[in-house]
N, CA, C and O atoms as a CHARMM CRD file, in Angstrom:
* protein
*
  344
    1    1 MET  N      0.82500  -1.18600   0.00000 PROA 1      0.00000
    2    1 MET  CA     0.00000   0.00000   0.00000 PROA 1      0.00000
    3    1 MET  C      0.87100   1.25200   0.00000 PROA 1      0.00000
    4    1 MET  O      1.91600   1.31100   0.64700 PROA 1      0.00000
    5    2 LYS  N      0.40900   2.23500  -0.73900 PROA 2      0.00000
    6    2 LYS  CA     1.11700   3.51000  -0.76900 PROA 2      0.00000
    7    2 LYS  C      0.69200   4.36100   0.42100 PROA 2      0.00000
    8    2 LYS  O     -0.45300   4.32300   0.87100 PROA 2      0.00000
    9    3 LYS  N      1.65300   5.12400   0.90600 PROA 3      0.00000
   10    3 LYS  CA     1.36400   6.01500   2.01700 PROA 3      0.00000
   11    3 LYS  C      0.69100   7.28600   1.48400 PROA 3      0.00000
   12    3 LYS  O      1.15500   7.88000   0.51100 PROA 3      0.00000
   13    4 VAL  N     -0.38100   7.68600   2.11700 PROA 4      0.00000
   14    4 VAL  CA    -1.10500   8.88100   1.70500 PROA 4      0.00000
   15    4 VAL  C     -0.35200  10.10700   2.21500 PROA 4      0.00000
   16    4 VAL  O     -0.04500  10.19600   3.40300 PROA 4      0.00000
   17    5 PRO  N     -0.05200  11.05600   1.31700 PROA 5      0.00000
   18    5 PRO  CA     0.67400  12.25300   1.76900 PROA 5      0.00000
   19    5 PRO  C     -0.21000  13.11500   2.66600 PROA 5      0.00000
   20    5 PRO  O     -1.43500  13.10600   2.55100 PROA 5      0.00000
   21    6 GLY  N      0.42500  13.84300   3.54300 PROA 6      0.00000
   22    6 GLY  CA    -0.29100  14.74500   4.44000 PROA 6      0.00000
   23    6 GLY  C     -0.76800  15.98500   3.69800 PROA 6      0.00000
   24    6 GLY  O     -0.55000  16.11400   2.49300 PROA 6      0.00000
   25    7 PRO  N     -1.40000  16.87100   4.39300 PROA 7      0.00000
   26    7 PRO  CA    -1.87700  18.09600   3.74900 PROA 7      0.00000
   27    7 PRO  C     -0.70200  18.95400   3.29200 PROA 7      0.00000
   28    7 PRO  O      0.37200  18.91800   3.89200 PROA 7      0.00000
   29    8 PRO  N     -0.91300  19.72300   2.22900 PROA 8      0.00000
   30    8 PRO  CA     0.18500  20.55300   1.72000 PROA 8      0.00000
   31    8 PRO  C      0.48600  21.70900   2.67000 PROA 8      0.00000
   32    8 PRO  O     -0.35900  22.11700   3.46600 PROA 8      0.00000
   33    9 SER  N      1.68700  22.21700   2.56900 PROA 9      0.00000
   34    9 SER  CA     2.09100  23.38100   3.35100 PROA 9      0.00000
   35    9 SER  C      1.42600  24.62300   2.75800 PROA 9      0.00000
   36    9 SER  O      1.24800  24.71900   1.54300 PROA 9      0.00000
   37   10 PHE  N      1.06800  25.55100   3.60500 PROA 10     0.00000
   38   10 PHE  CA     0.44400  26.77800   3.12400 PROA 10     0.00000
   39   10 PHE  C      1.46700  27.88200   2.86300 PROA 10     0.00000
   40   10 PHE  O      1.08800  29.00000   2.51400 PROA 10     0.00000
   41   11 ASP  N      2.74700  27.58800   3.02700 PROA 11     0.00000
   42   11 ASP  CA     3.77200  28.61200   2.82900 PROA 11     0.00000
   43   11 ASP  C      3.77200  29.14400   1.40000 PROA 11     0.00000
   44   11 ASP  O      3.86000  30.35300   1.18900 PROA 11     0.00000
   45   12 GLY  N      3.67400  28.26100   0.43000 PROA 12     0.00000
   46   12 GLY  CA     3.65000  28.68700  -0.97600 PROA 12     0.00000
   47   12 GLY  C      2.43500  29.54500  -1.27700 PROA 12     0.00000
   48   12 GLY  O      2.53600  30.54900  -1.98200 PROA 12     0.00000
   49   13 LEU  N      1.29300  29.15300  -0.74600 PROA 13     0.00000
   50   13 LEU  CA     0.07300  29.92600  -0.95400 PROA 13     0.00000
   51   13 LEU  C      0.19900  31.30300  -0.31300 PROA 13     0.00000
   52   13 LEU  O     -0.20500  32.30200  -0.90900 PROA 13     0.00000
   53   14 LYS  N      0.75300  31.36600   0.88700 PROA 14     0.00000
   54   14 LYS  CA     0.94400  32.65200   1.56000 PROA 14     0.00000
   55   14 LYS  C      1.84200  33.57400   0.73700 PROA 14     0.00000
   56   14 LYS  O      1.57000  34.76800   0.61500 PROA 14     0.00000
   57   15 ARG  N      2.91200  33.01300   0.17600 PROA 15     0.00000
   58   15 ARG  CA     3.82400  33.82000  -0.65200 PROA 15     0.00000
   59   15 ARG  C      3.11800  34.32500  -1.90200 PROA 15     0.00000
   60   15 ARG  O      3.28900  35.48200  -2.28700 PROA 15     0.00000
   61   16 ARG  N      2.31900  33.45900  -2.54300 PROA 16     0.00000
   62   16 ARG  CA     1.60400  33.86800  -3.75900 PROA 16     0.00000
   63   16 ARG  C      0.58700  34.96500  -3.46100 PROA 16     0.00000
   64   16 ARG  O      0.44400  35.90700  -4.24100 PROA 16     0.00000
   65   17 ILE  N     -0.11800  34.85100  -2.34200 PROA 17     0.00000
   66   17 ILE  CA    -1.08700  35.88000  -1.97500 PROA 17     0.00000
   67   17 ILE  C     -0.38000  37.20000  -1.70000 PROA 17     0.00000
   68   17 ILE  O     -0.82500  38.25200  -2.15800 PROA 17     0.00000
   69   18 ALA  N      0.72100  37.15000  -0.95300 PROA 18     0.00000
   70   18 ALA  CA     1.48600  38.37100  -0.64800 PROA 18     0.00000
   71   18 ALA  C      2.01200  39.02000  -1.92600 PROA 18     0.00000
   72   18 ALA  O      1.94600  40.24000  -2.07500 PROA 18     0.00000
   73   19 ARG  N      2.53300  38.21100  -2.84700 PROA 19     0.00000
   74   19 ARG  CA     3.04900  38.74500  -4.11200 PROA 19     0.00000
   75   19 ARG  C      1.91600  39.36900  -4.93000 PROA 19     0.00000
   76   19 ARG  O      2.08400  40.44800  -5.49900 PROA 19     0.00000
   77   20 HSD  N      0.76900  38.69900  -4.98900 PROA 20     0.00000
   78   20 HSD  CA    -0.37100  39.21900  -5.74200 PROA 20     0.00000
   79   20 HSD  C     -0.82700  40.55700  -5.16800 PROA 20     0.00000
   80   20 HSD  O     -1.10100  41.49600  -5.91500 PROA 20     0.00000
   81   21 ARG  N     -0.90800  40.64100  -3.83900 PROA 21     0.00000
   82   21 ARG  CA    -1.33500  41.89000  -3.21000 PROA 21     0.00000
   83   21 ARG  C     -0.33400  43.00500  -3.46400 PROA 21     0.00000
   84   21 ARG  O     -0.72800  44.15000  -3.69000 PROA 21     0.00000
   85   22 ALA  N      0.95600  42.68800  -3.43100 PROA 22     0.00000
   86   22 ALA  CA     1.98400  43.70700  -3.67200 PROA 22     0.00000
   87   22 ALA  C      1.93600  44.20200  -5.11500 PROA 22     0.00000
   88   22 ALA  O      2.12900  45.39000  -5.37500 PROA 22     0.00000
   89   23 GLU  N      1.67900  43.29600  -6.04600 PROA 23     0.00000
   90   23 GLU  CA     1.65000  43.66700  -7.46700 PROA 23     0.00000
   91   23 GLU  C      0.35200  44.36600  -7.84900 PROA 23     0.00000
   92   23 GLU  O      0.32700  45.12400  -8.81900 PROA 23     0.00000
   93   24 ASN  N     -0.71000  44.13100  -7.11800 PROA 24     0.00000
   94   24 ASN  CA    -2.02000  44.65400  -7.48700 PROA 24     0.00000
   95   24 ASN  C     -2.55800  45.63300  -6.45400 PROA 24     0.00000
   96   24 ASN  O     -3.71800  45.55100  -6.05000 PROA 24     0.00000
   97   25 ARG  N     -1.71600  46.54700  -6.03700 PROA 25     0.00000
   98   25 ARG  CA    -2.15000  47.58500  -5.11100 PROA 25     0.00000
   99   25 ARG  C     -3.25800  48.39200  -5.78500 PROA 25     0.00000
  100   25 ARG  O     -3.24000  48.56500  -7.00400 PROA 25     0.00000
  101   26 PRO  N     -4.23100  48.89300  -5.00000 PROA 26     0.00000
  102   26 PRO  CA    -5.27000  49.72400  -5.61100 PROA 26     0.00000
  103   26 PRO  C     -4.64000  50.93100  -6.29500 PROA 26     0.00000
  104   26 PRO  O     -3.81400  51.63200  -5.71000 PROA 26     0.00000
  105   27 SER  N     -5.03000  51.15400  -7.50700 PROA 27     0.00000
  106   27 SER  CA    -4.45900  52.26900  -8.25600 PROA 27     0.00000
  107   27 SER  C     -5.26400  53.53800  -7.99800 PROA 27     0.00000
  108   27 SER  O     -6.33100  53.49700  -7.38500 PROA 27     0.00000
  109   28 LYS  N     -4.74700  54.64400  -8.46600 PROA 28     0.00000
  110   28 LYS  CA    -5.46000  55.90900  -8.30600 PROA 28     0.00000
  111   28 LYS  C     -6.74000  55.91900  -9.12300 PROA 28     0.00000
  112   28 LYS  O     -7.60300  56.76800  -8.89500 PROA 28     0.00000
  113   29 LYS  N     -6.88700  55.00200 -10.06700 PROA 29     0.00000
  114   29 LYS  CA    -8.11400  54.88900 -10.84900 PROA 29     0.00000
  115   29 LYS  C     -9.26100  54.34900  -9.99900 PROA 29     0.00000
  116   29 LYS  O    -10.43100  54.51800 -10.34400 PROA 29     0.00000
  117   30 ASP  N     -8.92500  53.71100  -8.90500 PROA 30     0.00000
  118   30 ASP  CA    -9.93500  53.16400  -8.01700 PROA 30     0.00000
  119   30 ASP  C    -10.49900  54.32200  -7.19500 PROA 30     0.00000
  120   30 ASP  O     -9.80300  54.86700  -6.33700 PROA 30     0.00000
  121   31 HSD  N    -11.72700  54.69500  -7.44400 PROA 31     0.00000
  122   31 HSD  CA   -12.30200  55.89200  -6.84300 PROA 31     0.00000
  123   31 HSD  C    -13.03400  55.63300  -5.53600 PROA 31     0.00000
  124   31 HSD  O    -13.69500  56.53300  -5.01800 PROA 31     0.00000
  125   32 PHE  N    -12.93400  54.44000  -4.99600 PROA 32     0.00000
  126   32 PHE  CA   -13.66100  54.12500  -3.77400 PROA 32     0.00000
  127   32 PHE  C    -12.99200  54.72900  -2.54600 PROA 32     0.00000
  128   32 PHE  O    -11.76900  54.85800  -2.48200 PROA 32     0.00000
  129   33 VAL  N    -13.81600  55.09300  -1.58200 PROA 33     0.00000
  130   33 VAL  CA   -13.35600  55.53800  -0.27000 PROA 33     0.00000
  131   33 VAL  C    -13.42500  54.31600   0.64000 PROA 33     0.00000
  132   33 VAL  O    -14.44600  53.63000   0.69400 PROA 33     0.00000
  133   34 ARG  N    -12.35000  54.05200   1.34500 PROA 34     0.00000
  134   34 ARG  CA   -12.29100  52.88500   2.22400 PROA 34     0.00000
  135   34 ARG  C    -11.89300  53.30400   3.62800 PROA 34     0.00000
  136   34 ARG  O    -11.08100  54.20900   3.81900 PROA 34     0.00000
  137   35 GLU  N    -12.48100  52.62700   4.60500 PROA 35     0.00000
  138   35 GLU  CA   -12.07300  52.80400   5.99700 PROA 35     0.00000
  139   35 GLU  C    -12.06600  51.43200   6.65300 PROA 35     0.00000
  140   35 GLU  O    -12.98600  50.63400   6.47100 PROA 35     0.00000
  141   36 THR  N    -11.01100  51.17400   7.41900 PROA 36     0.00000
  142   36 THR  CA   -10.87200  49.89500   8.11200 PROA 36     0.00000
  143   36 THR  C    -11.05900  50.12500   9.59900 PROA 36     0.00000
  144   36 THR  O    -10.54600  51.08800  10.16900 PROA 36     0.00000
  145   37 TYR  N    -11.81000  49.21700  10.21700 PROA 37     0.00000
  146   37 TYR  CA   -12.11900  49.30400  11.63900 PROA 37     0.00000
  147   37 TYR  C    -11.77300  47.98900  12.31700 PROA 37     0.00000
  148   37 TYR  O    -11.74900  46.93600  11.67800 PROA 37     0.00000
  149   38 CYS  N    -11.51000  48.05700  13.60300 PROA 38     0.00000
  150   38 CYS  CA   -11.32600  46.86700  14.43200 PROA 38     0.00000
  151   38 CYS  C    -12.14500  47.10600  15.69800 PROA 38     0.00000
  152   38 CYS  O    -11.73000  47.84700  16.59000 PROA 38     0.00000
  153   39 LEU  N    -13.32000  46.46400  15.76500 PROA 39     0.00000
  154   39 LEU  CA   -14.27600  46.71900  16.83800 PROA 39     0.00000
  155   39 LEU  C    -14.83000  45.41100  17.36500 PROA 39     0.00000
  156   39 LEU  O    -14.68200  44.35700  16.74700 PROA 39     0.00000
  157   40 GLY  N    -15.47000  45.50000  18.51500 PROA 40     0.00000
  158   40 GLY  CA   -16.19200  44.35400  19.04100 PROA 40     0.00000
  159   40 GLY  C    -17.37100  44.03500  18.12400 PROA 40     0.00000
  160   40 GLY  O    -17.76600  44.87000  17.31000 PROA 40     0.00000
  161   41 LEU  N    -17.92500  42.85400  18.24700 PROA 41     0.00000
  162   41 LEU  CA   -18.96900  42.38500  17.33500 PROA 41     0.00000
  163   41 LEU  C    -20.14500  43.35600  17.24300 PROA 41     0.00000
  164   41 LEU  O    -20.52900  43.75000  16.14200 PROA 41     0.00000
  165   42 MET  N    -20.71200  43.74100  18.36400 PROA 42     0.00000
  166   42 MET  CA   -21.88500  44.62000  18.34200 PROA 42     0.00000
  167   42 MET  C    -21.53000  46.01700  17.82800 PROA 42     0.00000
  168   42 MET  O    -22.31500  46.62600  17.10100 PROA 42     0.00000
  169   43 ASP  N    -20.35400  46.52500  18.20000 PROA 43     0.00000
  170   43 ASP  CA   -19.91400  47.83200  17.69500 PROA 43     0.00000
  171   43 ASP  C    -19.64100  47.77800  16.19600 PROA 43     0.00000
  172   43 ASP  O    -19.91100  48.74300  15.48100 PROA 43     0.00000
  173   44 ALA  N    -19.11100  46.66100  15.71800 PROA 44     0.00000
  174   44 ALA  CA   -18.84700  46.50000  14.28500 PROA 44     0.00000
  175   44 ALA  C    -20.15500  46.51300  13.50500 PROA 44     0.00000
  176   44 ALA  O    -20.24700  47.14400  12.45200 PROA 44     0.00000
  177   45 ARG  N    -21.15700  45.82700  14.01300 PROA 45     0.00000
  178   45 ARG  CA   -22.46800  45.83500  13.34200 PROA 45     0.00000
  179   45 ARG  C    -23.05300  47.24400  13.30600 PROA 45     0.00000
  180   45 ARG  O    -23.60500  47.67600  12.29300 PROA 45     0.00000
  181   46 ALA  N    -22.92500  47.95100  14.42400 PROA 46     0.00000
  182   46 ALA  CA   -23.45200  49.31900  14.49200 PROA 46     0.00000
  183   46 ALA  C    -22.72100  50.23300  13.50800 PROA 46     0.00000
  184   46 ALA  O    -23.35400  51.05400  12.84400 PROA 46     0.00000
  185   47 LYS  N    -21.40300  50.09900  13.40900 PROA 47     0.00000
  186   47 LYS  CA   -20.62200  50.94000  12.49000 PROA 47     0.00000
  187   47 LYS  C    -20.99900  50.65200  11.04100 PROA 47     0.00000
  188   47 LYS  O    -21.16000  51.57800  10.24600 PROA 47     0.00000
  189   48 ALA  N    -21.14100  49.38000  10.69600 PROA 48     0.00000
  190   48 ALA  CA   -21.55000  49.03300   9.33300 PROA 48     0.00000
  191   48 ALA  C    -22.94200  49.59600   9.04700 PROA 48     0.00000
  192   48 ALA  O    -23.18600  50.10700   7.95400 PROA 48     0.00000
  193   49 ARG  N    -23.85500  49.50800  10.01400 PROA 49     0.00000
  194   49 ARG  CA   -25.20900  50.04500   9.83800 PROA 49     0.00000
  195   49 ARG  C    -25.16000  51.55100   9.62700 PROA 49     0.00000
  196   49 ARG  O    -25.91700  52.08400   8.81600 PROA 49     0.00000
  197   50 GLU  N    -24.26900  52.25300  10.35200 PROA 50     0.00000
  198   50 GLU  CA   -24.09600  53.70000  10.16000 PROA 50     0.00000
  199   50 GLU  C    -23.74400  54.00700   8.71300 PROA 50     0.00000
  200   50 GLU  O    -24.31600  54.90700   8.09800 PROA 50     0.00000
  201   51 TRP  N    -22.79500  53.24600   8.17600 PROA 51     0.00000
  202   51 TRP  CA   -22.37000  53.46300   6.79600 PROA 51     0.00000
  203   51 TRP  C    -23.52900  53.24900   5.83300 PROA 51     0.00000
  204   51 TRP  O    -23.74500  54.05900   4.93100 PROA 51     0.00000
  205   52 PHE  N    -24.27400  52.16700   6.01900 PROA 52     0.00000
  206   52 PHE  CA   -25.38000  51.87500   5.10400 PROA 52     0.00000
  207   52 PHE  C    -26.49700  52.90700   5.24200 PROA 52     0.00000
  208   52 PHE  O    -27.17600  53.21400   4.26200 PROA 52     0.00000
  209   53 ASP  N    -26.69500  53.44300   6.44100 PROA 53     0.00000
  210   53 ASP  CA   -27.71100  54.47500   6.62800 PROA 53     0.00000
  211   53 ASP  C    -27.27500  55.80600   6.01300 PROA 53     0.00000
  212   53 ASP  O    -28.06900  56.49200   5.37100 PROA 53     0.00000
  213   54 GLU  N    -26.00300  56.16100   6.21800 PROA 54     0.00000
  214   54 GLU  CA   -25.50300  57.44000   5.71300 PROA 54     0.00000
  215   54 GLU  C    -25.21700  57.41100   4.20800 PROA 54     0.00000
  216   54 GLU  O    -25.42600  58.40600   3.51300 PROA 54     0.00000
  217   55 TYR  N    -24.74800  56.28900   3.71900 PROA 55     0.00000
  218   55 TYR  CA   -24.39900  56.13800   2.29900 PROA 55     0.00000
  219   55 TYR  C    -25.17400  54.94100   1.73900 PROA 55     0.00000
  220   55 TYR  O    -24.64500  53.82900   1.71500 PROA 55     0.00000
  221   56 PRO  N    -26.40400  55.14400   1.29300 PROA 56     0.00000
  222   56 PRO  CA   -27.22400  54.02000   0.81300 PROA 56     0.00000
  223   56 PRO  C    -26.52700  53.23500  -0.29700 PROA 56     0.00000
  224   56 PRO  O    -25.88900  53.81000  -1.17900 PROA 56     0.00000
  225   57 LYS  N    -26.66200  51.92600  -0.23400 PROA 57     0.00000
  226   57 LYS  CA   -25.98200  51.04100  -1.16700 PROA 57     0.00000
  227   57 LYS  C    -26.32100  51.36300  -2.62100 PROA 57     0.00000
  228   57 LYS  O    -25.44400  51.33100  -3.48400 PROA 57     0.00000
  229   58 ALA  N    -27.56900  51.67000  -2.89100 PROA 58     0.00000
  230   58 ALA  CA   -27.98900  51.92300  -4.27200 PROA 58     0.00000
  231   58 ALA  C    -27.29100  53.13900  -4.87700 PROA 58     0.00000
  232   58 ALA  O    -27.01300  53.15500  -6.07600 PROA 58     0.00000
  233   59 ALA  N    -27.00900  54.14700  -4.06900 PROA 59     0.00000
  234   59 ALA  CA   -26.39700  55.37400  -4.58100 PROA 59     0.00000
  235   59 ALA  C    -24.87600  55.36500  -4.50000 PROA 59     0.00000
  236   59 ALA  O    -24.20500  55.88100  -5.39400 PROA 59     0.00000
  237   60 TYR  N    -24.32700  54.78400  -3.43600 PROA 60     0.00000
  238   60 TYR  CA   -22.88700  54.85600  -3.18700 PROA 60     0.00000
  239   60 TYR  C    -22.15400  53.53600  -3.39200 PROA 60     0.00000
  240   60 TYR  O    -20.93300  53.49100  -3.24600 PROA 60     0.00000
  241   61 TRP  N    -22.85100  52.47900  -3.72000 PROA 61     0.00000
  242   61 TRP  CA   -22.27800  51.14000  -3.85700 PROA 61     0.00000
  243   61 TRP  C    -21.58500  50.71600  -2.56800 PROA 61     0.00000
  244   61 TRP  O    -20.54600  50.05700  -2.60200 PROA 61     0.00000
  245   62 THR  N    -22.15300  51.08700  -1.45700 PROA 62     0.00000
  246   62 THR  CA   -21.57800  50.79200  -0.15600 PROA 62     0.00000
  247   62 THR  C    -21.57200  49.28300   0.08900 PROA 62     0.00000
  248   62 THR  O    -22.54800  48.59200  -0.20400 PROA 62     0.00000
  249   63 GLU  N    -20.47300  48.78900   0.62300 PROA 63     0.00000
  250   63 GLU  CA   -20.39900  47.37100   0.97600 PROA 63     0.00000
  251   63 GLU  C    -19.29900  47.13000   2.00300 PROA 63     0.00000
  252   63 GLU  O    -18.37400  47.92600   2.15900 PROA 63     0.00000
  253   64 VAL  N    -19.43300  46.01400   2.68900 PROA 64     0.00000
  254   64 VAL  CA   -18.35200  45.52900   3.53900 PROA 64     0.00000
  255   64 VAL  C    -17.40400  44.81200   2.58600 PROA 64     0.00000
  256   64 VAL  O    -17.71600  43.73100   2.08500 PROA 64     0.00000
  257   65 GLU  N    -16.25600  45.41400   2.34100 PROA 65     0.00000
  258   65 GLU  CA   -15.32800  44.87100   1.34900 PROA 65     0.00000
  259   65 GLU  C    -14.64700  43.60300   1.84100 PROA 65     0.00000
  260   65 GLU  O    -14.49200  42.64400   1.08400 PROA 65     0.00000
  261   66 SER  N    -14.23700  43.59300   3.11200 PROA 66     0.00000
  262   66 SER  CA   -13.60300  42.40200   3.68000 PROA 66     0.00000
  263   66 SER  C    -13.78000  42.44400   5.18400 PROA 66     0.00000
  264   66 SER  O    -13.98500  43.50700   5.77000 PROA 66     0.00000
  265   67 TRP  N    -13.70000  41.27200   5.80300 PROA 67     0.00000
  266   67 TRP  CA   -13.78200  41.21000   7.25800 PROA 67     0.00000
  267   67 TRP  C    -13.12900  39.92800   7.73000 PROA 67     0.00000
  268   67 TRP  O    -13.00500  38.95500   6.98600 PROA 67     0.00000
  269   68 ARG  N    -12.71200  39.95200   8.99900 PROA 68     0.00000
  270   68 ARG  CA   -12.16800  38.75200   9.62800 PROA 68     0.00000
  271   68 ARG  C    -12.38100  38.85300  11.12700 PROA 68     0.00000
  272   68 ARG  O    -12.41400  39.94200  11.70000 PROA 68     0.00000
  273   69 GLN  N    -12.52300  37.70100  11.73900 PROA 69     0.00000
  274   69 GLN  CA   -12.73100  37.64900  13.18500 PROA 69     0.00000
  275   69 GLN  C    -11.38700  37.44400  13.86200 PROA 69     0.00000
  276   69 GLN  O    -10.64000  36.52800  13.51700 PROA 69     0.00000
  277   70 LEU  N    -11.08700  38.29600  14.82200 PROA 70     0.00000
  278   70 LEU  CA    -9.85000  38.21900  15.57800 PROA 70     0.00000
  279   70 LEU  C    -10.14200  37.64000  16.95700 PROA 70     0.00000
  280   70 LEU  O    -11.29700  37.41800  17.32000 PROA 70     0.00000
  281   71 ASP  N     -9.08900  37.40200  17.70900 PROA 71     0.00000
  282   71 ASP  CA    -9.25600  36.91100  19.07500 PROA 71     0.00000
  283   71 ASP  C    -10.00800  37.93400  19.92100 PROA 71     0.00000
  284   71 ASP  O     -9.95000  39.13600  19.66100 PROA 71     0.00000
  285   72 GLY  N    -10.70100  37.44600  20.91900 PROA 72     0.00000
  286   72 GLY  CA   -11.36600  38.34000  21.85400 PROA 72     0.00000
  287   72 GLY  C    -12.61900  38.99200  21.29700 PROA 72     0.00000
  288   72 GLY  O    -12.94800  40.11300  21.68500 PROA 72     0.00000
  289   73 ASP  N    -13.33100  38.31700  20.39200 PROA 73     0.00000
  290   73 ASP  CA   -14.59500  38.82800  19.85700 PROA 73     0.00000
  291   73 ASP  C    -14.40400  40.14300  19.10300 PROA 73     0.00000
  292   73 ASP  O    -15.31500  40.96900  19.06400 PROA 73     0.00000
  293   74 GLN  N    -13.24100  40.34300  18.51000 PROA 74     0.00000
  294   74 GLN  CA   -12.96200  41.53500  17.71500 PROA 74     0.00000
  295   74 GLN  C    -13.16700  41.21700  16.24100 PROA 74     0.00000
  296   74 GLN  O    -12.82800  40.12800  15.77800 PROA 74     0.00000
  297   75 ILE  N    -13.72300  42.17200  15.51200 PROA 75     0.00000
  298   75 ILE  CA   -13.93600  42.03800  14.07400 PROA 75     0.00000
  299   75 ILE  C    -13.15300  43.15200  13.39100 PROA 75     0.00000
  300   75 ILE  O    -13.31700  44.32800  13.71400 PROA 75     0.00000
  301   76 GLU  N    -12.30300  42.77200  12.44600 PROA 76     0.00000
  302   76 GLU  CA   -11.60500  43.75200  11.62500 PROA 76     0.00000
  303   76 GLU  C    -12.30200  43.74900  10.27100 PROA 76     0.00000
  304   76 GLU  O    -12.43900  42.69900   9.64200 PROA 76     0.00000
  305   77 PHE  N    -12.74100  44.91900   9.82200 PROA 77     0.00000
  306   77 PHE  CA   -13.46700  44.97100   8.56000 PROA 77     0.00000
  307   77 PHE  C    -13.17900  46.27400   7.83200 PROA 77     0.00000
  308   77 PHE  O    -12.82300  47.28200   8.44300 PROA 77     0.00000
  309   78 THR  N    -13.34000  46.23300   6.52000 PROA 78     0.00000
  310   78 THR  CA   -13.13300  47.39500   5.66900 PROA 78     0.00000
  311   78 THR  C    -14.43900  47.72000   4.96600 PROA 78     0.00000
  312   78 THR  O    -15.03700  46.87200   4.30300 PROA 78     0.00000
  313   79 MET  N    -14.87000  48.96600   5.12600 PROA 79     0.00000
  314   79 MET  CA   -16.06400  49.45400   4.44300 PROA 79     0.00000
  315   79 MET  C    -15.61600  50.20900   3.19900 PROA 79     0.00000
  316   79 MET  O    -14.58100  50.87500   3.19900 PROA 79     0.00000
  317   80 ARG  N    -16.41400  50.09300   2.13600 PROA 80     0.00000
  318   80 ARG  CA   -16.06700  50.73500   0.86900 PROA 80     0.00000
  319   80 ARG  C    -17.30300  51.42700   0.32300 PROA 80     0.00000
  320   80 ARG  O    -18.41400  50.90500   0.42000 PROA 80     0.00000
  321   81 ARG  N    -17.09900  52.62200  -0.25900 PROA 81     0.00000
  322   81 ARG  CA   -18.18800  53.35400  -0.90500 PROA 81     0.00000
  323   81 ARG  C    -17.62300  54.30300  -1.94800 PROA 81     0.00000
  324   81 ARG  O    -16.42600  54.58800  -1.95400 PROA 81     0.00000
  325   82 LEU  N    -18.47900  54.78800  -2.82100 PROA 82     0.00000
  326   82 LEU  CA   -18.08500  55.82700  -3.75200 PROA 82     0.00000
  327   82 LEU  C    -18.06900  57.16200  -3.02000 PROA 82     0.00000
  328   82 LEU  O    -18.81000  57.33700  -2.05300 PROA 82     0.00000
  329   83 PRO  N    -17.23300  58.11500  -3.46200 PROA 83     0.00000
  330   83 PRO  CA   -17.15500  59.39200  -2.75900 PROA 83     0.00000
  331   83 PRO  C    -18.41700  60.23700  -2.87500 PROA 83     0.00000
  332   83 PRO  O    -18.68700  61.05800  -1.99800 PROA 83     0.00000
  333   84 SER  N    -19.19300  60.05500  -3.93600 PROA 84     0.00000
  334   84 SER  CA   -20.43800  60.81000  -4.08300 PROA 84     0.00000
  335   84 SER  C    -21.46400  59.93200  -4.79800 PROA 84     0.00000
  336   84 SER  O    -21.12600  58.90100  -5.38000 PROA 84     0.00000
  337   85 ALA  N    -22.70300  60.35900  -4.74200 PROA 85     0.00000
  338   85 ALA  CA   -23.78000  59.58300  -5.34400 PROA 85     0.00000
  339   85 ALA  C    -24.06000  59.98500  -6.78000 PROA 85     0.00000
  340   85 ALA  O    -25.04100  59.51900  -7.36000 PROA 85     0.00000
  341   86 ASP  N    -23.23800  60.82800  -7.36900 PROA 86     0.00000
  342   86 ASP  CA   -23.47300  61.29500  -8.74400 PROA 86     0.00000
  343   86 ASP  C    -23.27500  60.21300  -9.74900 PROA 86     0.00000
  344   86 ASP  O    -23.43500  60.44700 -10.94700 PROA 86     0.00000
């Protein structure tokens, strides 16, 4: 019987992601306004709701661009919107 190999190392994937991010930095052509927050769960929900209330999705293309859960019930997230509704 052949031995089944273990799971692959994530080192190569981490390097590829880092290289991709370095090569594909947001350009000045990207007109979105972004803000990153690190808040507790309930505060994070409230902050996102503030953004959606102040900058409606239909007019500003407002969205939670990315988020991740950190230790201690902390959420790090980036909100994105257009600078104006025109």
